[in-house]
N, C-alpha and C positions, 0 to 999 in steps of 0.2 A: 480440337481437343488432344494434348500430348499423348504418346503411346503411354508413359507413366500413370497418366491420369484414365485413360481409357482403361488399362489392367486394372487399377483399383476400384474404378468402377463395376467391373464385371465381375472381379471378385466378392463385392459387396452384391452383386445382382445373385451370385450362384449360391452365396450363405441365404439370401433373402428366400433363394428359392426350395430352401429346406424348412420352411416354417410354413404353417396351414394360415388361412385367412384370420386366425384368432390370436395369431400371434406365438403360439406354441409349436415347437420342434413337430414335424409331419414324421412320427414314429413307424408309420408304414413306408414312406419313401425312403427314409434311413436303412431301415432293412433291407428293402430292395436294392440299395446303393452298396449295402455293407458295411456302412459308418456305423460303428458300435463304440467308436474310442470315447475317453473321457472329454466332454467338451461343455463349457460354460454358456449354455444357449441362453441366458440372460444379457450376456454382454458381447457377444460374438462380433467381430469384424476386423477386417482390413485394414491395417493401421500405417502401413508403408510399402514403397516399391522402389527396389532398388535398379538402377540402371541396367545392370547386367543380368536382370529378369527374376530377382527374386522378390516373391511376395510374402509380405509378414502378416499372419492372423494371430490375433490375441485372443487368448481367451478358450484355448485349444492345447490338449495336451500334446507336449513335444515329438511323441511317437505315436501320432494318430496320422498314421499312413494314408487310410483308407480315404480319409476327409480330404488330406493333402492332395491325393490324387484326384478326387473329383473336382477340387477347385482348380488345379493344372488343368485336367481337360476339360472343363467348364471354358475357361478361358481361351484354350489354344482352338477348341472348335468355334469360337465365335469371332476371333481375330487374328488375320495373318499376321505373325510376328518374325523376326529375323532374328530375334535370340530365343535361347530355350528359356521354358518358365520352371523355375524351382519355387514350391510353397514351402516355409517355415511357418510352424505353429509353436507358440511358446504362451506361458501362463501371464 
């Protein structure tokens, strides 16, 4: 699996980890992580990765800093990369 595909998979895995088994966002986990930004939980997902390490997530506010940091840390904690990860969110 290419690095880009691995990072995209991890980004979507990180998003999935924020949901309960019933498919709804896990409010307790979000509160614990400090994620309280505007996010469309119904259609959230990673749509692309740039070679330079930019991860694009759609359906979250561009100023969702806590969410961006969560995704960045999730990826960096699970895969050794030689490029810095930057997460950008957009509607």
